[in-house]
C-alpha positions as semicolon CSV with decimal commas, in nm:
position;residue;x (nm);y (nm);z (nm)
1;M;10,449;18,537;8,038
2;A;10,319;18,334;7,749
3;P;10,279;18,530;7,426
4;V;9,946;18,626;7,279
5;A;9,915;18,359;7,010
6;S;9,797;18,599;6,745
7;A;10,118;18,795;6,785
8;M;10,337;18,494;6,716
9;P;10,520;18,491;6,380
10;A;10,380;18,282;6,097
11;P;10,590;17,988;5,978
12;A;10,812;18,030;5,677
13;N;10,706;17,705;5,519
14;G;10,372;17,644;5,353
15;V;10,089;17,449;5,512
16;H;9,943;17,159;5,319
17;S;9,708;16,990;5,561
18;Q;9,448;17,103;5,808
19;E;9,684;17,031;6,094
20;V;10,048;16,996;6,001
21;E;10,199;16,846;6,312
22;E;10,249;16,473;6,305
23;S;9,984;16,287;6,497
24;P;10,118;16,065;6,775
25;A;10,182;15,702;6,695
26;L;9,881;15,481;6,729
27;P;9,873;15,299;7,061
28;A;9,893;14,922;7,064
29;V;9,544;14,776;7,046
30;A;9,417;14,424;7,060
31;A;9,345;14,271;6,723
32;K;8,983;14,322;6,630
33;K;8,769;14,152;6,376
34;M;8,744;14,390;6,084
35;D;8,403;14,495;5,954
36;P;8,398;14,382;5,588
37;S;8,106;14,611;5,509
38;L;8,311;14,926;5,572
39;K;8,637;15,073;5,451
40;F;8,732;15,435;5,503
41;L;8,967;15,645;5,293
42;I;9,094;15,932;5,510
43;Y;9,267;16,252;5,399
44;G;9,468;16,443;5,656
45;R;9,709;16,174;5,774
46;T;9,952;16,411;5,949
47;G;9,678;16,631;6,092
48;W;9,508;16,631;6,428
49;L;9,162;16,518;6,316
50;G;9,297;16,274;6,059
51;G;9,521;16,112;6,319
52;L;9,237;16,080;6,568
53;L;9,010;15,926;6,303
54;G;9,269;15,658;6,234
55;K;9,285;15,573;6,604
56;L;8,906;15,546;6,621
57;C;8,901;15,313;6,322
58;E;9,162;15,095;6,491
59;K;8,956;15,088;6,808
60;Q;8,631;15,007;6,628
61;G;8,778;14,751;6,391
62;I;8,702;14,955;6,080
63;P;8,939;14,897;5,786
64;Y;9,088;15,224;5,666
65;E;9,371;15,373;5,466
66;Y;9,508;15,724;5,442
67;G;9,498;15,891;5,104
68;S;9,836;15,961;4,949
69;G;9,711;16,196;4,679
70;R;9,700;16,574;4,705
71;L;9,352;16,719;4,709
72;E;9,412;16,954;4,417
73;N;9,551;16,668;4,202
74;R;9,248;16,491;4,059
75;S;9,434;16,198;3,905
76;S;9,601;16,119;4,238
77;L;9,263;16,114;4,413
78;E;9,120;15,888;4,145
79;A;9,418;15,655;4,192
80;D;9,356;15,646;4,569
81;V;8,990;15,554;4,523
82;A;9,074;15,286;4,266
83;A;9,339;15,133;4,491
84;V;9,159;15,151;4,827
85;K;8,801;15,085;4,708
86;P;8,649;15,266;5,007
87;T;8,288;15,272;5,117
88;H;8,327;15,627;5,256
89;V;8,579;15,909;5,227
90;F;8,672;16,140;5,516
91;N;8,827;16,477;5,438
92;A;9,019;16,617;5,735
93;A;9,272;16,801;5,517
94;G;9,292;17,166;5,426
95;V;9,460;17,485;5,542
96;T;9,411;17,657;5,876
97;G;9,752;17,821;5,894
98;R;10,040;17,829;6,138
99;P;10,041;17,941;6,409
100;N;9,684;18,055;6,336
101;V;9,453;18,176;6,061
102;D;9,652;18,497;6,018
103;W;9,882;18,288;5,795
104;C;9,605;18,263;5,536
105;E;9,595;18,642;5,495
106;S;9,940;18,638;5,333
107;H;9,903;18,301;5,159
108;K;9,573;18,342;4,976
109;V;9,651;18,131;4,670
110;E;9,767;17,839;4,885
111;T;9,451;17,875;5,094
112;I;9,228;17,870;4,784
113;R;9,415;17,573;4,641
114;A;9,358;17,358;4,948
115;N;9,029;17,483;5,092
116;V;8,836;17,543;4,772
117;V;8,992;17,369;4,472
118;G;9,108;17,063;4,667
119;T;8,786;17,011;4,859
120;L;8,569;17,050;4,549
121;T;8,790;16,813;4,352
122;L;8,763;16,544;4,618
123;A;8,386;16,592;4,641
124;D;8,353;16,553;4,264
125;V;8,573;16,241;4,252
126;C;8,358;16,092;4,529
127;K;8,041;16,190;4,341
128;Q;8,156;16,017;4,023
129;N;8,240;15,704;4,220
130;G;7,915;15,695;4,417
131;L;8,088;15,766;4,749
132;I;7,978;15,975;5,045
133;M;8,236;16,231;5,158
134;M;8,243;16,326;5,526
135;N;8,386;16,676;5,510
136;F;8,519;16,844;5,824
137;A;8,436;17,210;5,773
138;T;8,407;17,505;6,011
139;G;8,138;17,697;6,195
140;C;8,366;18,003;6,201
141;I;8,164;18,154;5,918
142;F;7,913;18,326;6,145
143;E;7,922;18,604;6,403
144;Y;7,665;18,732;6,650
145;D;7,419;18,973;6,487
146;E;7,081;19,135;6,546
147;K;6,894;18,811;6,472
148;H;7,139;18,604;6,676
149;P;7,246;18,834;6,961
150;L;7,507;18,730;7,214
151;G;7,347;18,570;7,518
152;S;7,011;18,514;7,349
153;G;7,040;18,138;7,306
154;I;6,940;18,182;6,941
155;G;7,194;17,990;6,738
156;F;7,272;17,984;6,369
157;K;7,106;17,695;6,187
158;E;7,235;17,479;5,905
159;E;7,039;17,668;5,641
160;D;7,155;18,015;5,751
161;T;7,376;18,215;5,516
162;P;7,727;18,284;5,651
163;N;7,768;18,642;5,774
164;F;8,134;18,644;5,878
165;A;8,416;18,712;5,634
166;G;8,661;18,878;5,870
167;S;8,937;18,631;5,785
168;Y;9,041;18,492;5,448
169;Y;9,026;18,142;5,598
170;S;8,659;18,187;5,688
171;K;8,587;18,345;5,350
172;T;8,718;18,040;5,163
173;K;8,534;17,802;5,395
174;A;8,203;17,981;5,341
175;M;8,266;17,980;4,968
176;V;8,329;17,608;4,943
177;E;8,040;17,522;5,176
178;D;7,800;17,705;4,946
179;L;7,930;17,518;4,642
180;L;7,919;17,183;4,823
181;R;7,544;17,226;4,879
182;E;7,501;17,109;4,520
183;F;7,671;16,775;4,593
184;D;7,416;16,531;4,737
185;N;7,695;16,293;4,841
186;V;7,864;16,533;5,085
187;C;7,815;16,550;5,462
188;T;7,948;16,885;5,584
189;L;8,040;16,893;5,954
190;R;8,082;17,245;6,092
191;V;8,347;17,214;6,363
192;R;8,413;17,504;6,603
193;M;8,704;17,570;6,838
194;P;8,787;17,198;6,866
195;I;8,883;17,060;7,207
196;S;9,014;16,717;7,304
197;S;9,134;16,542;7,617
198;D;9,491;16,576;7,488
199;L;9,581;16,898;7,662
200;Q;9,936;16,883;7,524
201;N;9,822;16,920;7,163
202;P;9,897;17,277;7,047
203;R;9,588;17,278;6,825
204;N;9,358;17,212;7,120
205;F;9,159;17,529;7,195
206;I;9,226;17,488;7,567
207;S;9,599;17,441;7,511
208;K;9,597;17,769;7,320
209;I;9,413;17,994;7,563
210;V;9,601;17,880;7,875
211;R;9,920;18,004;7,707
212;Y;9,784;18,344;7,608
213;Q;9,876;18,660;7,796
214;K;9,526;18,795;7,747
215;I;9,198;18,643;7,634
216;V;8,861;18,775;7,529
217;D;8,568;18,639;7,729
218;I;8,289;18,555;7,486
219;P;8,048;18,258;7,493
220;N;8,096;18,033;7,190
221;S;7,982;17,700;7,053
222;M;8,261;17,444;7,056
223;T;8,332;17,086;6,950
224;I;8,449;16,821;7,199
225;L;8,631;16,581;6,969
226;D;8,638;16,288;7,213
227;E;8,258;16,279;7,197
228;L;8,183;16,402;6,847
229;L;8,444;16,231;6,629
230;P;8,294;15,888;6,707
231;I;7,960;16,041;6,610
232;S;8,106;16,137;6,270
233;I;8,188;15,771;6,211
234;E;7,835;15,673;6,308
235;M;7,703;15,937;6,067
236;A;7,902;15,774;5,789
237;K;7,756;15,436;5,879
238;R;7,409;15,592;5,853
239;N;7,502;15,753;5,519
240;L;7,395;16,096;5,640
241;T;7,457;16,391;5,410
242;G;7,392;16,764;5,405
243;I;7,514;17,034;5,642
244;W;7,539;16,971;6,016
245;N;7,639;17,203;6,296
246;F;7,899;16,974;6,451
247;T;7,912;17,126;6,799
248;N;7,791;17,027;7,142
249;P;7,467;17,199;7,242
250;G;7,500;17,531;7,421
251;V;7,787;17,774;7,463
252;V;8,080;17,818;7,699
253;S;8,292;18,128;7,755
254;H;8,668;18,151;7,761
255;N;8,663;18,246;8,129
256;E;8,443;17,948;8,216
257;I;8,695;17,714;8,052
258;M;8,979;17,882;8,240
259;E;8,789;17,840;8,566
260;M;8,746;17,468;8,492
261;Y;9,116;17,440;8,413
262;K;9,197;17,610;8,740
263;E;8,965;17,377;8,933
264;Y;9,079;17,051;8,772
265;I;9,435;17,112;8,652
266;D;9,620;17,415;8,788
267;P;9,494;17,612;9,090
268;E;9,763;17,874;9,026
269;L;9,635;17,961;8,679
270;S;9,566;18,329;8,625
271;W;9,468;18,535;8,324
272;V;9,372;18,881;8,206
273;N;9,080;18,972;7,983
274;F;9,083;19,223;7,704
275;T;8,820;19,350;7,462
276;I;8,764;19,255;7,100
277;E;8,882;19,605;7,008
278;E;9,206;19,551;7,201
279;Q;9,246;19,206;7,048
280;A;9,210;19,353;6,699
281;K;9,530;19,552;6,752
282;V;9,745;19,238;6,786
283;I;9,593;19,013;6,520
284;V;9,580;19,036;6,142
285;A;9,241;18,873;6,077
286;A;8,926;18,908;6,282
287;R;8,798;18,609;6,480
288;S;8,449;18,461;6,465
289;N;8,231;18,443;6,775
290;N;7,892;18,276;6,757
291;E;7,642;18,025;6,887
292;M;7,548;17,734;6,662
293;D;7,210;17,564;6,686
294;A;7,297;17,198;6,748
295;S;6,936;17,074;6,762
296;K;6,961;16,885;6,431
297;L;7,259;16,683;6,554
298;A;7,104;16,638;6,899
299;K;6,786;16,497;6,744
300;E;6,991;16,239;6,553
301;F;7,210;16,167;6,856
302;P;7,003;16,245;7,169
303;E;7,272;16,102;7,397
304;M;7,507;16,389;7,307
305;L;7,604;16,603;7,607
306;G;7,585;16,978;7,638
307;I;7,912;17,162;7,598
308;K;7,986;17,215;7,969
309;E;7,893;16,858;8,065
310;S;8,101;16,721;7,779
311;L;8,400;16,933;7,881
312;I;8,394;16,789;8,231
313;K;8,330;16,426;8,132
314;F;8,567;16,396;7,836
315;V;8,835;16,657;7,905
316;F;8,874;16,781;8,260
317;A;8,774;16,481;8,473
318;P;9,016;16,242;8,292
319;N;9,296;16,499;8,328
320;R;9,231;16,600;8,688
321;K;9,547;16,688;8,879
322;T;9,384;16,855;9,178
323;K;9,205;16,679;9,458
324;A;8,832;16,653;9,414
325;A;8,637;16,859;9,664
326;S;8,489;16,647;9,942
327;K;8,115;16,636;9,955
């Protein structure tokens, strides 16, 4: 049986980007006329989100370059900005840990260096150069509470104060988000449990849970990258700033995703549920479970699909391996 991911050993080497695996090579695309009014500087070249952003820029004909500087090294960031002369900066770098956030519990200084010092340094360099920074953050800084009970449909809003500090990763993310509120040039995008149509990517939430021995079954807000990453580019074009819950509207449970996987991909899939209390015995850091209020993003982008509809359209339908049921 596949191991419970949280019980897997942490890597011996340090983690220096939000996602450390190399992104796949960019597919061949037809030459496009570049948009001279835009140029993106992207941090997180070897990460999942950073790699996907590069592909989207290629597809949309947006000039871009990856930053070569380290986030905590101010002079290297200043050199990147001077050399690239971007119109916008995307930060998809940071530390999440390998194989999961438990890594951060035993590497606190490294986590601070990347998630707090590095992010703030980049924001300040952008501020001094009159640049908007699109910052991929996390919504894993909240957990269901009395004002936002599970199943109520009441989600956490952008102005709510984080109430989850069960993991050191989440603690640093909440800390830096609060400090970034003072930067009027930053657009903070709260990503949650990211999912993409690439079901082979080990960072994909679906790829993770189908390998677990046991899963908890809790409704959560999630981010379908195939739909929302292009929206982040459009947000940059519109020069939007401030905090945004960057999730599809609504919630979906772990079991519901597994049922979809069974219907579209593998009819033989089976799984076992366990409780949060049982889960706590095999993980180091607690995990966040919450519903985010996506109404602000939905108002700006009314075409955005709800989480279950987006899962089917962008993830499961394109990957279908089973025969569709006859009507």
